[in-house]
VEXDREN-2710 file (C-alpha; in Angstrom, 1 decimal):
% VEXDREN-2710
k/r/px/py/pz
1/MET/29.2/89.7/-67.1
2/HIS/29.5/86.1/-67.7
3/ALA/31.4/83.9/-65.3
4/PRO/34.3/82.1/-67.1
5/GLU/35.0/78.2/-67.5
6/ILE/37.9/77.4/-65.9
7/PRO/39.0/74.0/-65.0
8/GLY/38.7/72.0/-62.0
9/PHE/36.3/74.8/-60.3
10/THR/32.3/75.2/-61.4
11/PHE/30.4/78.3/-60.9
12/VAL/28.4/78.8/-58.1
13/ASP/27.2/82.0/-58.7
14/LEU/28.1/86.0/-58.8
15/VAL/29.6/87.6/-55.5
16/GLY/30.0/91.4/-56.4
17/GLU/30.9/93.6/-59.3
18/GLY/33.1/95.9/-60.0
19/GLY/34.4/98.6/-62.8
20/PHE/37.1/96.5/-64.1
21/ALA/36.5/93.0/-62.2
22/ASP/34.3/91.1/-61.2
23/VAL/34.1/88.2/-58.4
24/PHE/32.2/84.8/-58.3
25/ARG/31.8/81.8/-56.2
26/TYR/32.7/78.3/-57.5
27/GLN/33.4/75.1/-55.9
28/GLN/36.7/74.0/-56.3
29/GLU/37.2/70.1/-57.1
30/LEU/39.9/68.9/-55.5
31/PRO/40.5/69.7/-52.5
32/THR/36.6/70.3/-52.1
33/ARG/35.9/73.6/-51.0
34/GLN/34.3/77.2/-52.0
35/VAL/36.7/79.8/-53.3
36/ALA/36.5/83.4/-54.6
37/ILE/37.3/84.0/-58.1
38/LYS/38.2/87.6/-59.3
39/VAL/38.2/87.6/-63.1
40/LEU/39.2/90.9/-64.9
41/ARG/36.9/92.2/-67.3
42/SER/39.5/92.3/-70.6
43/GLY/41.7/90.7/-72.0
44/SER/45.2/90.9/-72.0
45/ASP/48.5/90.4/-74.5
46/ALA/51.3/87.8/-73.9
47/ALA/53.4/90.7/-72.4
48/SER/50.8/91.7/-70.0
49/ILE/49.9/88.2/-68.8
50/GLU/53.3/87.7/-67.9
51/LEU/53.7/90.5/-65.9
52/PHE/50.2/89.5/-64.4
53/ARG/51.5/86.0/-63.6
54/ALA/54.8/87.6/-61.7
55/GLU/53.0/90.1/-59.8
56/ALA/50.4/87.1/-58.5
57/ASN/53.4/85.2/-57.6
58/VAL/54.8/87.7/-55.5
59/MET/51.1/88.3/-53.7
60/ALA/50.7/85.2/-53.0
61/GLN/53.9/84.9/-51.3
62/LEU/52.3/87.8/-49.3
63/SER/49.0/86.0/-48.7
64/ASN/50.8/83.9/-45.9
65/HIS/50.1/87.4/-43.8
66/PRO/47.5/86.5/-41.1
67/SER/45.5/89.9/-42.4
68/ILE/45.8/88.9/-45.9
69/VAL/43.6/87.2/-48.2
70/PRO/45.0/83.8/-49.0
71/ILE/45.5/83.6/-52.7
72/TYR/45.3/80.4/-54.2
73/GLN/46.5/80.5/-57.6
74/ALA/46.1/82.7/-61.0
75/GLY/45.5/81.9/-64.6
76/VAL/44.0/83.3/-67.7
77/SER/40.9/81.9/-68.8
78/SER/40.1/80.6/-72.6
79/ASP/38.6/83.5/-73.3
80/GLY/41.7/85.9/-72.2
81/ARG/40.7/87.2/-69.0
82/ALA/43.5/87.0/-65.6
83/PHE/41.9/85.8/-62.7
84/LEU/42.6/85.3/-58.8
85/VAL/41.8/82.2/-57.1
86/MET/41.4/83.5/-53.2
87/GLU/39.9/82.2/-50.5
88/PHE/36.0/82.4/-50.1
89/CYS/35.2/85.0/-47.2
90/PRO/31.3/85.0/-46.5
91/PRO/29.1/88.0/-45.7
92/PRO/28.4/90.2/-44.0
93/HIS/31.5/92.4/-44.3
94/VAL/32.4/95.6/-42.5
95/ALA/31.5/97.4/-45.9
96/GLN/27.8/96.4/-45.5
97/ARG/27.7/96.6/-41.5
98/TYR/28.9/100.3/-41.0
99/ARG/26.4/102.1/-43.2
100/THR/23.9/100.3/-41.0
101/GLN/25.6/100.7/-37.5
102/PRO/28.9/102.6/-36.9
103/LEU/31.3/99.7/-35.3
104/ALA/32.6/99.7/-31.7
105/VAL/35.3/101.7/-31.2
106/GLY/37.3/98.5/-29.7
107/GLU/36.5/96.5/-33.0
108/VAL/37.8/99.8/-35.6
109/LEU/40.9/99.5/-33.3
110/ASP/41.6/95.8/-33.4
111/ILE/40.6/96.0/-37.3
112/GLY/43.0/98.9/-37.7
113/VAL/45.9/97.3/-36.6
114/LYS/45.3/93.9/-38.0
115/ILE/44.9/96.1/-41.5
116/ALA/48.0/98.5/-40.6
117/SER/50.1/95.2/-40.4
118/ALA/49.2/93.8/-43.8
119/VAL/49.6/97.1/-45.3
120/GLU/53.3/97.8/-44.0
121/THR/54.1/94.1/-44.9
122/ALA/53.0/95.1/-48.6
123/HIS/54.9/98.2/-48.5
124/ARG/58.2/96.2/-47.2
125/ALA/57.7/94.0/-49.9
126/GLY/57.5/97.0/-52.6
127/ILE/53.6/97.2/-53.3
128/LEU/51.6/99.6/-53.0
129/HIS/47.8/99.2/-52.3
130/ARG/46.1/102.2/-53.5
131/ASP/43.0/101.3/-53.0
132/ILE/42.4/100.9/-49.0
133/LYS/38.6/101.1/-48.4
134/PRO/36.0/99.3/-46.5
135/HIS/34.8/97.1/-49.3
136/ASN/38.4/96.0/-49.5
137/ILE/38.4/94.3/-46.1
138/LEU/36.8/91.0/-45.8
139/THR/36.0/88.7/-42.8
140/SER/37.1/85.3/-42.5
141/THR/35.1/82.4/-41.3
142/PHE/36.4/82.9/-38.1
143/GLY/35.7/86.6/-38.1
144/VAL/39.3/87.9/-38.7
145/PRO/39.5/91.2/-41.0
146/LEU/41.7/90.5/-44.3
147/LEU/42.8/93.2/-47.0
148/THR/42.3/92.1/-50.4
149/ASP/42.4/93.7/-54.1
150/PHE/46.3/94.7/-54.2
151/GLY/45.6/96.8/-57.5
152/ILE/43.9/94.1/-59.4
153/ALA/41.5/96.9/-60.3
154/SER/43.7/99.9/-60.5
155/VAL/45.8/102.0/-63.0
156/VAL/43.2/100.7/-66.1
157/GLY/42.6/102.8/-68.9
158/GLU/43.3/106.4/-68.9
159/THR/45.1/109.0/-66.5
160/GLY/43.3/110.5/-64.2
161/ALA/41.1/109.8/-60.5
162/GLY/38.3/108.2/-62.1
163/ALA/40.1/106.1/-64.9
164/GLN/42.9/104.6/-62.3
165/GLY/40.0/103.1/-60.3
166/LEU/40.2/105.0/-57.5
167/SER/37.4/105.2/-54.6
168/ILE/37.5/109.3/-54.3
169/PRO/35.8/109.1/-50.7
170/TRP/39.1/107.3/-49.4
171/SER/41.5/108.8/-51.7
172/PRO/44.3/110.9/-50.7
173/PRO/44.1/114.9/-52.1
174/GLU/47.7/113.9/-53.8
175/SER/46.1/111.0/-55.9
176/LEU/43.2/113.1/-57.0
177/THR/45.1/114.1/-59.7
178/ALA/48.0/111.8/-60.4
179/ASP/49.8/108.9/-59.9
180/SER/51.0/108.6/-56.0
181/HIS/54.1/106.4/-55.3
182/ASP/54.2/107.4/-51.6
183/VAL/53.7/105.1/-48.7
184/ARG/51.8/107.6/-46.9
185/SER/49.2/108.1/-49.6
186/ASP/48.0/104.2/-48.4
187/VAL/48.3/105.3/-45.1
188/TYR/45.7/108.3/-45.5
189/SER/43.0/105.9/-47.0
190/LEU/43.7/103.2/-44.1
191/ALA/42.7/106.1/-41.6
192/ALA/40.0/107.1/-43.8
193/THR/38.7/103.9/-43.6
194/LEU/38.6/103.5/-40.0
195/TYR/37.3/106.9/-39.8
196/SER/34.3/105.9/-42.0
197/LEU/33.7/102.9/-39.4
198/LEU/33.4/105.1/-36.8
199/ILE/31.3/107.5/-38.4
200/GLY/28.8/105.7/-40.2
201/HIS/29.6/106.9/-43.5
202/PRO/32.6/108.1/-45.9
203/PRO/34.6/110.6/-43.8
204/TYR/33.9/113.6/-46.2
205/GLU/30.3/112.6/-47.1
206/ARG/27.5/115.1/-45.6
207/ARG/24.1/114.8/-45.2
208/ASP/23.4/118.6/-45.8
209/ALA/25.0/119.3/-48.9
210/PRO/25.8/117.5/-52.2
211/ASN/28.1/114.3/-52.1
212/ASP/28.9/113.9/-55.7
213/ASN/32.1/112.9/-56.8
214/ALA/33.4/116.8/-57.4
215/SER/32.2/118.0/-54.4
216/LEU/34.0/115.4/-52.4
217/MET/37.1/115.8/-54.0
218/THR/36.9/119.7/-53.2
219/ARG/36.5/118.8/-49.5
220/ILE/39.4/116.4/-49.3
221/GLU/41.9/118.8/-51.4
222/ARG/40.7/121.3/-48.7
223/GLY/40.4/118.8/-45.5
224/GLN/37.2/119.9/-44.6
225/LEU/36.5/116.3/-42.7
226/THR/32.8/115.4/-41.4
227/PRO/33.0/116.0/-37.8
228/LEU/32.7/112.6/-35.6
229/ARG/30.5/113.5/-32.7
230/ARG/30.5/110.0/-30.6
231/PRO/30.7/110.2/-27.0
232/ASP/32.4/107.1/-27.1
233/VAL/35.0/107.7/-29.3
234/PRO/38.4/109.2/-27.7
235/ALA/40.0/112.3/-28.7
236/SER/43.1/110.7/-29.0
237/LEU/42.0/108.4/-31.3
238/ILE/40.3/111.2/-33.3
239/ASP/43.4/113.2/-33.6
240/VAL/45.4/109.8/-34.4
241/LEU/42.9/109.7/-37.3
242/ARG/43.1/113.2/-38.6
243/ARG/46.8/113.3/-38.3
244/ALA/46.6/110.1/-40.7
245/MET/44.5/112.3/-43.1
246/ALA/46.2/115.6/-43.3
247/VAL/46.1/117.2/-46.8
248/GLU/50.1/117.7/-46.4
249/ILE/51.8/114.6/-46.8
250/ASP/54.9/115.2/-44.9
251/LYS/52.2/115.6/-41.7
252/ARG/51.3/112.2/-41.8
253/PRO/52.4/109.3/-40.2
254/VAL/55.6/107.8/-42.4
255/SER/54.4/104.5/-42.2
256/ALA/51.9/102.2/-41.7
257/MET/53.7/100.8/-38.9
258/VAL/53.7/103.6/-36.8
259/LEU/49.9/104.2/-37.7
260/GLY/49.4/100.9/-36.2
261/ARG/51.8/101.9/-33.3
262/GLN/49.4/105.4/-32.4
263/LEU/46.5/102.8/-32.7
264/GLN/47.6/100.7/-29.8
265/ASP/48.4/103.7/-28.0
266/VAL/45.0/104.4/-28.0
267/GLN/43.9/100.9/-26.8
268/ILE/46.1/101.2/-24.1
269/GLU/44.3/104.5/-23.1
270/LEU/41.1/102.8/-23.1
271/ARG/42.5/100.1/-21.0
272/GLN/42.5/97.2/-23.8
273/SER/44.9/94.5/-24.7
274/PRO/46.7/96.2/-27.6
275/THR/46.4/94.1/-30.9
276/ARG/49.8/92.6/-31.9
277/LEU/51.5/94.3/-34.8
278/GLU/52.6/91.1/-37.0
279/VAL/54.6/92.0/-40.0
280/MET/56.6/90.1/-42.8
281/ASP/59.7/92.1/-44.0
282/ALA/60.1/91.3/-47.4
283/SER/62.5/93.9/-47.7
284/PRO/66.0/92.2/-49.4
285/ALA/68.2/93.4/-46.7
286/ALA/65.9/91.9/-44.2
287/VAL/66.4/88.6/-43.6
288/GLY/70.5/89.3/-42.4
289/GLU/69.3/91.8/-39.9
290/GLY/68.0/91.2/-36.3
291/HIS/64.8/91.9/-35.2
292/PRO/64.1/92.8/-31.6
293/ASN/60.6/92.3/-30.6
294/ASP/58.3/93.1/-27.9
295/ALA/55.1/92.2/-26.8
296/ARG/53.2/94.6/-29.5
297/THR/55.1/94.1/-32.4
298/LEU/56.7/91.0/-34.3
299/VAL/58.7/91.6/-37.2
300/ARG/59.4/88.5/-39.1
301/PRO/62.1/88.2/-42.2
302/VAL/61.0/86.8/-45.3
303/SER/62.4/85.9/-48.1
304/VAL/60.5/86.5/-51.2
305/ILE/61.6/85.7/-55.1
306/ILE/60.9/89.1/-57.1
307/PRO/60.5/87.6/-60.6
308/ALA/62.4/88.7/-63.5
309/ALA/59.4/90.2/-65.1
310/VAL/58.9/92.7/-62.4
311/HIS/62.8/92.9/-61.7
312/GLU/63.0/96.7/-62.9
313/ARG/59.8/97.8/-61.4
314/LEU/60.1/100.9/-59.4
315/GLY/59.5/100.4/-55.7
316/PRO/57.1/103.1/-53.6
317/LEU/58.6/105.9/-52.3
318/GLN/59.9/105.9/-48.3
319/PRO/60.1/109.0/-46.8
320/ALA/63.3/110.0/-45.6
321/ALA/64.3/109.3/-42.0
322/ASP/64.6/113.3/-41.1
323/GLU/61.6/114.0/-42.7
324/HIS/59.0/112.5/-39.7
325/ALA/57.9/114.6/-37.0
326/SER/57.5/113.5/-33.2
327/ARG/54.0/112.0/-32.9
328/PRO/51.6/112.4/-30.2
329/GLY/51.1/110.1/-27.3
330/ALA/53.4/108.0/-25.2
331/ALA/54.1/104.9/-26.9
332/ARG/57.2/104.2/-29.1
333/ALA/57.3/103.0/-32.6
334/ALA/59.4/100.1/-34.0
335/THR/61.2/102.6/-36.5
336/GLY/64.0/102.1/-39.4
337/SER/66.6/103.6/-41.9
338/SER/65.7/104.1/-45.5
339/SER/67.9/103.9/-48.5
340/ALA/64.6/104.2/-50.8
341/ARG/65.1/106.1/-54.1
342/ARG/62.6/108.4/-55.6
343/PRO/61.0/107.2/-58.7
344/PRO/62.2/109.6/-61.8
345/PRO/59.5/112.3/-63.2
346/ARG/57.6/110.4/-65.0
347/ARG/57.1/111.8/-68.7
348/ASP/53.5/112.5/-70.4
349/GLY/54.0/109.6/-72.6
350/ASP/54.7/107.3/-69.7
351/ARG/51.0/107.6/-68.8
352/ARG/49.3/106.9/-72.0
353/LEU/50.2/103.1/-72.1
354/ALA/48.1/100.9/-74.1
355/LEU/44.9/99.4/-72.4
356/PRO/46.2/95.9/-72.4
357/ALA/49.4/97.0/-70.9
358/ARG/47.8/98.9/-68.1
359/ILE/45.5/95.7/-67.3
360/GLY/48.8/93.7/-66.5
361/ILE/50.5/96.8/-64.6
362/GLY/47.2/96.9/-62.4
363/ALA/46.3/93.4/-62.0
364/VAL/47.3/92.5/-58.6
365/ALA/50.0/95.4/-57.3
366/VAL/50.6/98.7/-58.9
367/ALA/54.1/99.0/-57.9
368/LEU/56.7/96.3/-56.7
369/VAL/59.9/97.0/-55.5
370/ALA/63.6/97.2/-57.7
371/ALA/66.2/94.7/-57.1
372/VAL/68.0/97.5/-54.8
373/GLY/66.5/96.9/-51.2
374/TYR/65.4/99.4/-49.0
375/ALA/64.4/99.4/-45.2
376/LEU/61.3/101.1/-44.3
377/VAL/61.4/103.8/-41.7
378/ALA/58.7/104.5/-39.2
379/GLY/58.0/107.7/-37.3
380/SER/55.3/109.9/-37.8
381/GLY/53.8/113.0/-39.4
382/GLY/53.0/115.8/-37.0
383/ASP/52.9/119.6/-36.4
384/ASP/56.0/119.7/-34.7
385/GLY/58.4/120.0/-37.5
386/PRO/61.3/117.0/-38.9
387/GLN/63.2/115.1/-36.2
388/ASP/65.6/112.1/-36.9
389/GLY/64.4/108.7/-35.4
390/PRO/66.4/105.6/-34.5
391/LEU/67.0/102.7/-37.1
392/ARG/64.4/100.1/-37.3
393/GLY/64.5/97.2/-34.8
394/GLU/66.4/99.7/-32.4
395/ASP/64.6/100.5/-29.0
396/PRO/63.9/104.3/-29.3
397/PRO/64.3/106.5/-26.7
398/ASP/61.7/107.7/-24.3
399/ALA/59.8/110.9/-26.0
400/VAL/59.6/114.2/-24.2
401/ILE/55.6/114.1/-24.0
402/ASP/53.6/116.4/-22.9
403/VAL/51.7/115.9/-20.4
404/PRO/49.2/118.2/-19.3
405/PRO/48.6/118.5/-15.5
406/ALA/45.8/117.3/-13.4
407/PRO/42.6/119.4/-13.4
408/VAL/41.9/121.4/-9.9
409/VAL/38.4/120.5/-8.4
410/SER/36.3/122.6/-5.7
411/LYS/33.0/122.4/-4.7
412/SER/30.4/124.6/-3.4
413/GLY/26.8/124.3/-2.5
414/LYS/24.8/123.4/0.7
415/GLY/21.8/120.7/1.7
416/THR/21.3/118.7/-1.6
417/ARG/22.5/121.0/-4.2
418/TRP/25.6/120.5/-4.7
419/THR/28.2/122.2/-7.8
420/PHE/31.8/120.7/-8.6
421/THR/34.0/123.3/-10.7
422/TRP/36.9/122.5/-12.1
423/THR/40.4/124.4/-13.8
424/GLN/43.1/124.0/-15.8
425/ASP/46.5/125.4/-16.5
426/GLU/46.6/127.0/-19.8
427/PRO/43.5/126.0/-21.1
428/ARG/43.2/124.8/-24.9
429/GLU/40.7/125.3/-27.5
430/ARG/39.2/122.0/-28.2
431/ASP/40.1/120.6/-24.2
432/GLU/37.9/118.1/-23.0
433/PHE/37.3/116.7/-19.6
434/LYS/36.6/112.7/-18.2
435/VAL/34.3/113.6/-15.4
436/LEU/33.5/110.4/-13.3
437/LEU/31.1/110.4/-10.7
438/THR/31.3/107.8/-8.0
439/GLY/29.3/107.1/-4.8
440/ASP/25.8/105.8/-3.7
441/GLY/24.6/108.9/-4.3
442/ALA/25.8/108.7/-8.1
443/ASP/23.6/108.2/-10.7
444/GLN/26.6/107.7/-13.5
445/ASP/27.1/104.4/-15.1
446/ALA/29.9/105.9/-17.2
447/PRO/32.2/108.1/-17.4
448/GLU/31.1/111.7/-19.1
449/TYR/33.3/113.7/-21.7
450/THR/32.0/117.5/-21.9
451/ALA/33.9/120.6/-22.6
452/ALA/31.9/122.1/-19.8
453/THR/33.9/123.0/-16.5
454/SER/31.4/122.7/-13.7
455/LYS/28.5/120.3/-13.1
456/THR/25.7/121.0/-10.8
457/LEU/23.5/117.9/-9.0
458/THR/21.0/117.3/-6.7
459/VAL/23.0/114.9/-3.7
460/PRO/20.2/112.8/-1.7
461/ARG/20.3/113.3/1.8
462/ASP/22.7/110.9/3.7
463/ALA/24.2/109.8/0.4
464/THR/28.1/110.5/-0.9
465/VAL/28.7/111.7/-4.5
466/CYS/32.5/112.0/-5.4
467/ILE/34.1/113.6/-8.5
468/GLN/37.3/113.2/-10.0
469/VAL/37.9/115.1/-13.6
470/SER/40.9/114.6/-16.0
471/LEU/41.4/116.6/-19.1
472/SER/41.9/115.0/-23.0
473/ARG/44.0/117.7/-25.0
474/VAL/44.4/116.8/-28.8
475/GLY/47.9/115.5/-29.4
476/SER/48.8/114.9/-26.0
477/PRO/48.3/111.7/-23.6
478/PRO/45.4/112.2/-21.1
479/SER/46.0/113.9/-18.0
480/PRO/46.0/112.3/-14.5
481/PRO/42.9/112.2/-12.5
482/SER/42.1/115.1/-10.1
483/ASP/42.1/114.7/-6.4
484/GLN/39.1/112.5/-5.4
485/VAL/36.6/115.5/-4.2
486/CYS/33.1/114.3/-2.2
487/VAL/29.8/116.0/-0.8
488/VAL/27.1/114.5/1.5
489/GLY/23.9/115.4/1.0
490/ARG/21.9/117.2/4.0
END
C-alpha cells in the first residue's frame, strides 16, 4: 500500500503492515522530527470521519500518560484515508525481542505495571483497547514501554473474531465468538502478553502440536495454557497471570489497577522496588473526588472533553462491587465503587454495520464512555467467591492472608555425607520449596526452587554448610524461612 501525501510531512519509509492499517515513517517539517503515521487502508464516509476525529481527540488527551504513545494530530488524507500522527519509537520492541530470548522477570514486571497503568487510564475514560499484545507495546527512545493502537485496526468488516481484527493468541475466550465490552477482557490480554514475554512465545502455542487458529482457539476456550517452566519465575507470578487468564471472566481481577497491584506484590516479594502505578482518572466524577495516594499508586484526576459525536456511545462494562473475590498476596489494592451500566443486548442488525461506518467506529477506540459517569471498582477474581470491597481511594482493610508456616528441617549423616530433610504441615499439590545453602562448604550461588523434600550433599572436611528452606504455594505469599540448620564435614 502506498503512503499518502500529507501536507507538512515527507515520506521516509514503511515501518509495518497490518490487516487494516499500515504504519509509515515521515519527516515532519515543523517542528522538525521523525514521526510514525498510522493510515487506515480504506476510505470512510463523512459521518465516520467525524466520529474518527472525535475519538482521536479523546485519545490525544489521554496520550499525555507516560505509558501511552503520544498522539500529535489526526486527519484525513486527500484520498480519503484517516490517519494518526504519533511519536516514532525506534525498534527493537518487545515483539521482536521475546521471540529471540524471553525477557527477564524484573523487566516483565516493570512493563506489566506500566502498561496496566495505561490500560486502567483508558478504562476510566471509557475506552476499551481490545487488542493488547506484544506488538502493541512499543519502546520509546529512552526505553520506556508505551501502549499503542487503541482499536484503530479493530471492528472492521463482518462480525467474528478474525474479521474484528482480534489477535487470537492473546484474545480471551469471550472475544472469540462475540464482541466483549468488559474491562476484564483487556485484563486477560495484558496477562497473556506478559506470559508471552516470559515463555518466549504466545501462551497457548506449543512446539509439539499444531498452532493454527482453530487449535489455538480450542486451547484458549479450554484454558489449556502452555506450562511456564523457568526456575527464575516465582510461583506467585505464575499464579497472578493464571488467575488473570481464567476462562471464567468472573474469576479474573476486576480491573487493570488490581492486576498492576498484584504485579507490584511480586516485585516486593523479589525485593525489587515496586514500579509506580500512575493512573489518569478521566471518569466524570473524578475531578471532584479526593484521591489519597501512596508510594505505590498515583491517581491523578483529569478532565477529558467527550465530543458530541461520541456522547451517546456505550461505556465499557464494569464489574459490580460485589462481584470480585479476595486476591492472593499481602498487598492491598486501591479500589472503587461502580455505578456503571451494562449495555443492552445487541440485536443482530447492530453487528452488520456498513464497512465505512465500522472503520470509523474502530478507528481509534472501540468504545467510549457515555455522559453518565462511572467510578471504577478494583479487586480481583479468584476461586474463593465474591466479597465486597471498599470505595476507591480508601485504604482497604488488611486482607486475611493464609500464610503457610515455615518448613521444619532436620539433618542426618556423618563424615562428609549429609542429608537435609524438610517437612511441611498439610502439604498440597504444586508446593514448591526455596532452598538456600550458605557457608564455606556450599557450592550454590543462588537459591534453588524444587518440589523435592530432601537434599543430599558432600561437605568438604572442616567446612560448614547451612540450609534454610521456605515454601512457595500457589495462592499464598511465601512462608517464613525455616530455622537455619548447619553441618560440618568430618
